[in-house]
Gaussian input, Z-matrix of N, CA and C with variables (Angstrom, degrees):
# hf/3-21g

backbone

0 1
 N
 C     1     B1
 C     2     B2     1     A1
 N     3     B3     2     A2     1     D1
 C     4     B4     3     A3     2     D2
 C     5     B5     4     A4     3     D3
 N     6     B6     5     A5     4     D4
 C     7     B7     6     A6     5     D5
 C     8     B8     7     A7     6     D6
 N     9     B9     8     A8     7     D7
 C    10    B10     9     A9     8     D8
 C    11    B11    10    A10     9     D9
 N    12    B12    11    A11    10    D10
 C    13    B13    12    A12    11    D11
 C    14    B14    13    A13    12    D12
 N    15    B15    14    A14    13    D13
 C    16    B16    15    A15    14    D14
 C    17    B17    16    A16    15    D15
 N    18    B18    17    A17    16    D16
 C    19    B19    18    A18    17    D17
 C    20    B20    19    A19    18    D18
 N    21    B21    20    A20    19    D19
 C    22    B22    21    A21    20    D20
 C    23    B23    22    A22    21    D21
 N    24    B24    23    A23    22    D22
 C    25    B25    24    A24    23    D23
 C    26    B26    25    A25    24    D24
 N    27    B27    26    A26    25    D25
 C    28    B28    27    A27    26    D26
 C    29    B29    28    A28    27    D27
 N    30    B30    29    A29    28    D28
 C    31    B31    30    A30    29    D29
 C    32    B32    31    A31    30    D30
 N    33    B33    32    A32    31    D31
 C    34    B34    33    A33    32    D32
 C    35    B35    34    A34    33    D33
 N    36    B36    35    A35    34    D34
 C    37    B37    36    A36    35    D35
 C    38    B38    37    A37    36    D36
 N    39    B39    38    A38    37    D37
 C    40    B40    39    A39    38    D38
 C    41    B41    40    A40    39    D39
 N    42    B42    41    A41    40    D40
 C    43    B43    42    A42    41    D41
 C    44    B44    43    A43    42    D42
 N    45    B45    44    A44    43    D43
 C    46    B46    45    A45    44    D44
 C    47    B47    46    A46    45    D45
 N    48    B48    47    A47    46    D46
 C    49    B49    48    A48    47    D47
 C    50    B50    49    A49    48    D48
 N    51    B51    50    A50    49    D49
 C    52    B52    51    A51    50    D50
 C    53    B53    52    A52    51    D51
 N    54    B54    53    A53    52    D52
 C    55    B55    54    A54    53    D53
 C    56    B56    55    A55    54    D54
 N    57    B57    56    A56    55    D55
 C    58    B58    57    A57    56    D56
 C    59    B59    58    A58    57    D57
 N    60    B60    59    A59    58    D58
 C    61    B61    60    A60    59    D59
 C    62    B62    61    A61    60    D60
 N    63    B63    62    A62    61    D61
 C    64    B64    63    A63    62    D62
 C    65    B65    64    A64    63    D63
 N    66    B66    65    A65    64    D64
 C    67    B67    66    A66    65    D65
 C    68    B68    67    A67    66    D66
 N    69    B69    68    A68    67    D67
 C    70    B70    69    A69    68    D68
 C    71    B71    70    A70    69    D69
 N    72    B72    71    A71    70    D70
 C    73    B73    72    A72    71    D71
 C    74    B74    73    A73    72    D72
 N    75    B75    74    A74    73    D73
 C    76    B76    75    A75    74    D74
 C    77    B77    76    A76    75    D75
 N    78    B78    77    A77    76    D76
 C    79    B79    78    A78    77    D77
 C    80    B80    79    A79    78    D78
 N    81    B81    80    A80    79    D79
 C    82    B82    81    A81    80    D80
 C    83    B83    82    A82    81    D81
 N    84    B84    83    A83    82    D82
 C    85    B85    84    A84    83    D83
 C    86    B86    85    A85    84    D84
 N    87    B87    86    A86    85    D85
 C    88    B88    87    A87    86    D86
 C    89    B89    88    A88    87    D87
 N    90    B90    89    A89    88    D88
 C    91    B91    90    A90    89    D89
 C    92    B92    91    A91    90    D90
 N    93    B93    92    A92    91    D91
 C    94    B94    93    A93    92    D92
 C    95    B95    94    A94    93    D93
 N    96    B96    95    A95    94    D94
 C    97    B97    96    A96    95    D95
 C    98    B98    97    A97    96    D96
 N    99    B99    98    A98    97    D97
 C   100   B100    99    A99    98    D98
 C   101   B101   100   A100    99    D99
 N   102   B102   101   A101   100   D100
 C   103   B103   102   A102   101   D101
 C   104   B104   103   A103   102   D102
 N   105   B105   104   A104   103   D103
 C   106   B106   105   A105   104   D104
 C   107   B107   106   A106   105   D105
 N   108   B108   107   A107   106   D106
 C   109   B109   108   A108   107   D107
 C   110   B110   109   A109   108   D108
 N   111   B111   110   A110   109   D109
 C   112   B112   111   A111   110   D110
 C   113   B113   112   A112   111   D111
 N   114   B114   113   A113   112   D112
 C   115   B115   114   A114   113   D113
 C   116   B116   115   A115   114   D114
 N   117   B117   116   A116   115   D115
 C   118   B118   117   A117   116   D116
 C   119   B119   118   A118   117   D117
 N   120   B120   119   A119   118   D118
 C   121   B121   120   A120   119   D119
 C   122   B122   121   A121   120   D120
 N   123   B123   122   A122   121   D121
 C   124   B124   123   A123   122   D122
 C   125   B125   124   A124   123   D123
 N   126   B126   125   A125   124   D124
 C   127   B127   126   A126   125   D125
 C   128   B128   127   A127   126   D126
 N   129   B129   128   A128   127   D127
 C   130   B130   129   A129   128   D128
 C   131   B131   130   A130   129   D129
 N   132   B132   131   A131   130   D130
 C   133   B133   132   A132   131   D131
 C   134   B134   133   A133   132   D132
 N   135   B135   134   A134   133   D133
 C   136   B136   135   A135   134   D134
 C   137   B137   136   A136   135   D135
 N   138   B138   137   A137   136   D136
 C   139   B139   138   A138   137   D137
 C   140   B140   139   A139   138   D138
 N   141   B141   140   A140   139   D139
 C   142   B142   141   A141   140   D140
 C   143   B143   142   A142   141   D141
 N   144   B144   143   A143   142   D142
 C   145   B145   144   A144   143   D143
 C   146   B146   145   A145   144   D144
 N   147   B147   146   A146   145   D145
 C   148   B148   147   A147   146   D146
 C   149   B149   148   A148   147   D147
 N   150   B150   149   A149   148   D148
 C   151   B151   150   A150   149   D149
 C   152   B152   151   A151   150   D150
 N   153   B153   152   A152   151   D151
 C   154   B154   153   A153   152   D152
 C   155   B155   154   A154   153   D153
 N   156   B156   155   A155   154   D154
 C   157   B157   156   A156   155   D155
 C   158   B158   157   A157   156   D156
 N   159   B159   158   A158   157   D157
 C   160   B160   159   A159   158   D158
 C   161   B161   160   A160   159   D159
 N   162   B162   161   A161   160   D160
 C   163   B163   162   A162   161   D161
 C   164   B164   163   A163   162   D162
 N   165   B165   164   A164   163   D163
 C   166   B166   165   A165   164   D164
 C   167   B167   166   A166   165   D165
 N   168   B168   167   A167   166   D166
 C   169   B169   168   A168   167   D167
 C   170   B170   169   A169   168   D168
 N   171   B171   170   A170   169   D169
 C   172   B172   171   A171   170   D170
 C   173   B173   172   A172   171   D171
 N   174   B174   173   A173   172   D172
 C   175   B175   174   A174   173   D173
 C   176   B176   175   A175   174   D174
 N   177   B177   176   A176   175   D175
 C   178   B178   177   A177   176   D176
 C   179   B179   178   A178   177   D177
 N   180   B180   179   A179   178   D178
 C   181   B181   180   A180   179   D179
 C   182   B182   181   A181   180   D180
 N   183   B183   182   A182   181   D181
 C   184   B184   183   A183   182   D182
 C   185   B185   184   A184   183   D183
 N   186   B186   185   A185   184   D184
 C   187   B187   186   A186   185   D185
 C   188   B188   187   A187   186   D186
 N   189   B189   188   A188   187   D187
 C   190   B190   189   A189   188   D188
 C   191   B191   190   A190   189   D189
 N   192   B192   191   A191   190   D190
 C   193   B193   192   A192   191   D191
 C   194   B194   193   A193   192   D192
 N   195   B195   194   A194   193   D193
 C   196   B196   195   A195   194   D194
 C   197   B197   196   A196   195   D195
 N   198   B198   197   A197   196   D196
 C   199   B199   198   A198   197   D197
 C   200   B200   199   A199   198   D198
 N   201   B201   200   A200   199   D199
 C   202   B202   201   A201   200   D200
 C   203   B203   202   A202   201   D201
 N   204   B204   203   A203   202   D202
 C   205   B205   204   A204   203   D203
 C   206   B206   205   A205   204   D204
 N   207   B207   206   A206   205   D205
 C   208   B208   207   A207   206   D206
 C   209   B209   208   A208   207   D207
 N   210   B210   209   A209   208   D208
 C   211   B211   210   A210   209   D209
 C   212   B212   211   A211   210   D210
 N   213   B213   212   A212   211   D211
 C   214   B214   213   A213   212   D212
 C   215   B215   214   A214   213   D213

   B1=1.4638
   B2=1.5303
   B3=1.3413
   B4=1.4646
   B5=1.5476
   B6=1.3512
   B7=1.4598
   B8=1.5193
   B9=1.3209
   B10=1.4895
   B11=1.5106
   B12=1.3265
   B13=1.4413
   B14=1.5392
   B15=1.3281
   B16=1.4535
   B17=1.5195
   B18=1.3291
   B19=1.4819
   B20=1.5262
   B21=1.2945
   B22=1.4742
   B23=1.5352
   B24=1.2845
   B25=1.4899
   B26=1.4992
   B27=1.3311
   B28=1.4837
   B29=1.5218
   B30=1.3561
   B31=1.4702
   B32=1.5415
   B33=1.3576
   B34=1.4562
   B35=1.5399
   B36=1.3413
   B37=1.4580
   B38=1.5526
   B39=1.3076
   B40=1.4614
   B41=1.5159
   B42=1.3316
   B43=1.4670
   B44=1.5298
   B45=1.3180
   B46=1.4704
   B47=1.5147
   B48=1.3178
   B49=1.4751
   B50=1.5194
   B51=1.3325
   B52=1.4732
   B53=1.5109
   B54=1.3433
   B55=1.4926
   B56=1.5138
   B57=1.3086
   B58=1.4697
   B59=1.5405
   B60=1.3155
   B61=1.4389
   B62=1.5430
   B63=1.3113
   B64=1.4756
   B65=1.5435
   B66=1.3235
   B67=1.4710
   B68=1.5253
   B69=1.3101
   B70=1.4417
   B71=1.5386
   B72=1.3245
   B73=1.4705
   B74=1.5501
   B75=1.3309
   B76=1.4706
   B77=1.5287
   B78=1.3327
   B79=1.4698
   B80=1.5120
   B81=1.3283
   B82=1.4508
   B83=1.5167
   B84=1.3125
   B85=1.4529
   B86=1.5227
   B87=1.3291
   B88=1.4826
   B89=1.5366
   B90=1.3265
   B91=1.4690
   B92=1.5078
   B93=1.3054
   B94=1.4539
   B95=1.5073
   B96=1.3117
   B97=1.4815
   B98=1.5179
   B99=1.3398
   B100=1.4587
   B101=1.5056
   B102=1.3306
   B103=1.4769
   B104=1.5284
   B105=1.3505
   B106=1.4562
   B107=1.5197
   B108=1.3232
   B109=1.4590
   B110=1.5349
   B111=1.3165
   B112=1.4566
   B113=1.5271
   B114=1.3082
   B115=1.4571
   B116=1.5209
   B117=1.3005
   B118=1.4894
   B119=1.5362
   B120=1.3393
   B121=1.4484
   B122=1.5362
   B123=1.2881
   B124=1.4885
   B125=1.5120
   B126=1.3388
   B127=1.4648
   B128=1.5385
   B129=1.3360
   B130=1.4614
   B131=1.5440
   B132=1.3274
   B133=1.4274
   B134=1.5368
   B135=1.3140
   B136=1.4592
   B137=1.5131
   B138=1.3583
   B139=1.4611
   B140=1.5300
   B141=1.3367
   B142=1.4456
   B143=1.5203
   B144=1.3273
   B145=1.4670
   B146=1.5340
   B147=1.3452
   B148=1.4486
   B149=1.5251
   B150=1.3229
   B151=1.4323
   B152=1.5242
   B153=1.3317
   B154=1.4776
   B155=1.5219
   B156=1.3437
   B157=1.4717
   B158=1.5187
   B159=1.3492
   B160=1.4608
   B161=1.5151
   B162=1.3205
   B163=1.4477
   B164=1.5360
   B165=1.3314
   B166=1.4870
   B167=1.5232
   B168=1.3457
   B169=1.4566
   B170=1.5302
   B171=1.3228
   B172=1.4475
   B173=1.5451
   B174=1.3151
   B175=1.4535
   B176=1.5033
   B177=1.3129
   B178=1.4802
   B179=1.5053
   B180=1.3456
   B181=1.4733
   B182=1.5165
   B183=1.3385
   B184=1.4710
   B185=1.4974
   B186=1.3372
   B187=1.4763
   B188=1.4996
   B189=1.3512
   B190=1.4403
   B191=1.4998
   B192=1.3112
   B193=1.4923
   B194=1.5187
   B195=1.3241
   B196=1.4550
   B197=1.5148
   B198=1.3023
   B199=1.4760
   B200=1.5098
   B201=1.3368
   B202=1.4730
   B203=1.5165
   B204=1.3080
   B205=1.4699
   B206=1.5261
   B207=1.3247
   B208=1.4714
   B209=1.5082
   B210=1.3229
   B211=1.4725
   B212=1.5177
   B213=1.3088
   B214=1.4813
   B215=1.5259
   A1=110.95
   A2=116.21
   A3=119.88
   A4=110.01
   A5=116.79
   A6=121.39
   A7=109.98
   A8=117.45
   A9=121.51
   A10=110.00
   A11=117.06
   A12=122.65
   A13=111.20
   A14=116.33
   A15=119.99
   A16=110.32
   A17=117.30
   A18=120.27
   A19=110.92
   A20=117.36
   A21=123.02
   A22=111.99
   A23=119.36
   A24=121.57
   A25=111.68
   A26=117.78
   A27=119.71
   A28=112.32
   A29=114.65
   A30=118.36
   A31=112.14
   A32=115.14
   A33=119.21
   A34=114.02
   A35=121.73
   A36=120.06
   A37=113.27
   A38=117.08
   A39=119.52
   A40=111.12
   A41=116.14
   A42=120.08
   A43=111.29
   A44=115.76
   A45=118.05
   A46=112.23
   A47=117.23
   A48=118.73
   A49=110.06
   A50=116.17
   A51=118.90
   A52=112.18
   A53=115.94
   A54=120.06
   A55=111.79
   A56=115.80
   A57=121.40
   A58=112.59
   A59=116.15
   A60=121.79
   A61=111.78
   A62=115.16
   A63=119.00
   A64=113.74
   A65=117.64
   A66=120.08
   A67=113.75
   A68=118.42
   A69=122.33
   A70=111.38
   A71=114.06
   A72=119.78
   A73=107.81
   A74=113.46
   A75=119.97
   A76=108.99
   A77=116.59
   A78=121.51
   A79=111.84
   A80=119.07
   A81=121.64
   A82=109.03
   A83=117.87
   A84=121.18
   A85=110.76
   A86=115.93
   A87=119.84
   A88=109.99
   A89=118.05
   A90=120.24
   A91=109.97
   A92=118.73
   A93=121.75
   A94=112.30
   A95=115.94
   A96=121.03
   A97=111.33
   A98=118.28
   A99=119.71
   A100=116.10
   A101=116.72
   A102=120.25
   A103=108.89
   A104=117.41
   A105=118.31
   A106=111.63
   A107=115.17
   A108=121.71
   A109=108.66
   A110=117.86
   A111=121.65
   A112=108.73
   A113=117.93
   A114=121.88
   A115=112.32
   A116=117.57
   A117=119.27
   A118=113.03
   A119=117.06
   A120=119.74
   A121=113.22
   A122=114.95
   A123=120.52
   A124=111.37
   A125=115.13
   A126=118.94
   A127=111.20
   A128=117.10
   A129=120.91
   A130=108.49
   A131=116.02
   A132=120.23
   A133=110.87
   A134=116.02
   A135=121.45
   A136=112.93
   A137=115.83
   A138=119.66
   A139=112.49
   A140=116.08
   A141=118.66
   A142=109.73
   A143=116.29
   A144=120.69
   A145=110.54
   A146=116.35
   A147=120.78
   A148=111.45
   A149=117.02
   A150=121.59
   A151=110.00
   A152=116.94
   A153=121.48
   A154=109.93
   A155=117.22
   A156=121.06
   A157=110.48
   A158=115.30
   A159=119.03
   A160=110.76
   A161=117.06
   A162=122.70
   A163=111.35
   A164=115.44
   A165=120.71
   A166=111.69
   A167=116.87
   A168=120.47
   A169=112.67
   A170=116.80
   A171=120.89
   A172=106.25
   A173=116.84
   A174=123.32
   A175=107.93
   A176=118.06
   A177=122.18
   A178=111.46
   A179=118.54
   A180=119.67
   A181=110.69
   A182=117.28
   A183=117.54
   A184=111.84
   A185=117.46
   A186=121.12
   A187=109.70
   A188=119.21
   A189=121.69
   A190=112.47
   A191=117.27
   A192=121.13
   A193=109.24
   A194=117.86
   A195=122.40
   A196=110.92
   A197=116.64
   A198=122.55
   A199=109.53
   A200=116.73
   A201=120.72
   A202=110.04
   A203=118.48
   A204=123.45
   A205=109.84
   A206=116.70
   A207=120.92
   A208=112.14
   A209=117.95
   A210=120.53
   A211=111.84
   A212=118.38
   A213=121.38
   A214=111.91
   D1=-34.20
   D2=-176.55
   D3=-61.54
   D4=-47.18
   D5=-178.59
   D6=-61.84
   D7=-40.86
   D8=178.49
   D9=-62.17
   D10=-44.98
   D11=-179.22
   D12=-61.93
   D13=-43.92
   D14=-179.61
   D15=-62.43
   D16=-40.03
   D17=179.20
   D18=-66.00
   D19=-33.44
   D20=-178.08
   D21=-72.47
   D22=-25.20
   D23=-174.59
   D24=-53.34
   D25=-41.29
   D26=-177.49
   D27=-64.78
   D28=-20.13
   D29=-177.82
   D30=-92.82
   D31=-4.35
   D32=-175.48
   D33=-50.97
   D34=-52.78
   D35=-175.66
   D36=-56.71
   D37=-45.95
   D38=-176.46
   D39=-72.22
   D40=-41.33
   D41=178.18
   D42=-63.53
   D43=-42.46
   D44=-179.21
   D45=-67.37
   D46=-37.64
   D47=176.81
   D48=-62.19
   D49=-41.02
   D50=178.78
   D51=-66.32
   D52=-43.15
   D53=180.00
   D54=-60.62
   D55=-37.24
   D56=-171.92
   D57=-107.46
   D58=22.39
   D59=-178.19
   D60=-49.40
   D61=126.84
   D62=179.50
   D63=85.71
   D64=-7.39
   D65=-177.38
   D66=-110.45
   D67=-13.96
   D68=-176.56
   D69=-89.33
   D70=146.66
   D71=175.83
   D72=-72.91
   D73=165.61
   D74=177.82
   D75=-57.93
   D76=-45.05
   D77=-178.27
   D78=-64.64
   D79=-39.30
   D80=178.42
   D81=-60.99
   D82=-43.01
   D83=179.21
   D84=-63.90
   D85=-41.51
   D86=178.69
   D87=-61.57
   D88=-40.81
   D89=179.43
   D90=-66.37
   D91=-40.62
   D92=177.59
   D93=-66.10
   D94=-27.99
   D95=179.21
   D96=-83.27
   D97=0.12
   D98=173.28
   D99=105.82
   D100=3.79
   D101=176.25
   D102=-56.30
   D103=146.32
   D104=178.26
   D105=-58.35
   D106=140.00
   D107=-178.61
   D108=-93.16
   D109=120.88
   D110=174.15
   D111=-75.87
   D112=159.53
   D113=-174.63
   D114=-55.34
   D115=-40.68
   D116=-178.43
   D117=-78.01
   D118=-5.81
   D119=-179.07
   D120=-98.82
   D121=-4.27
   D122=-180.00
   D123=-58.59
   D124=-39.12
   D125=-178.91
   D126=-69.14
   D127=-32.00
   D128=177.98
   D129=-65.72
   D130=-48.25
   D131=179.30
   D132=-62.19
   D133=-45.92
   D134=179.09
   D135=-60.48
   D136=-38.04
   D137=176.56
   D138=-65.34
   D139=-38.07
   D140=177.91
   D141=-66.84
   D142=-40.00
   D143=-179.95
   D144=-64.25
   D145=-44.25
   D146=178.63
   D147=-62.46
   D148=-38.81
   D149=-179.95
   D150=-68.16
   D151=-39.27
   D152=177.97
   D153=-62.47
   D154=-45.78
   D155=179.00
   D156=-58.02
   D157=-44.19
   D158=-178.24
   D159=-63.97
   D160=-44.83
   D161=-178.58
   D162=-64.40
   D163=-33.20
   D164=179.49
   D165=-81.75
   D166=-12.83
   D167=179.24
   D168=86.71
   D169=20.50
   D170=179.56
   D171=-95.01
   D172=106.67
   D173=177.05
   D174=-107.64
   D175=108.89
   D176=-174.97
   D177=-58.50
   D178=-34.60
   D179=179.93
   D180=-64.32
   D181=-43.42
   D182=-179.24
   D183=-70.77
   D184=-30.26
   D185=175.89
   D186=-65.73
   D187=-42.37
   D188=179.52
   D189=-67.44
   D190=-37.87
   D191=178.53
   D192=-66.30
   D193=-45.96
   D194=177.92
   D195=-57.96
   D196=-45.43
   D197=179.70
   D198=-59.72
   D199=-45.94
   D200=-179.06
   D201=-62.72
   D202=-44.60
   D203=179.57
   D204=-60.05
   D205=-44.42
   D206=-179.39
   D207=-66.25
   D208=-27.64
   D209=180.00
   D210=-78.33
   D211=-20.12
   D212=-178.11
   D213=-78.50

């Protein structure tokens, strides 16, 4: 699952815009389109990324636990 998740990261902006169509602010769309992120906007971008991971079913804690188990 980790490898799949890593490959999906590059698709985050487009996938999230599609998932949230009609619900994002103009600025959120601009950030997802690659507009420079100002220091106070990092949390907005991070929140969108965290929401995307949750909606996609990527839980970093479970990924880390699975990885640790596989290494043992």
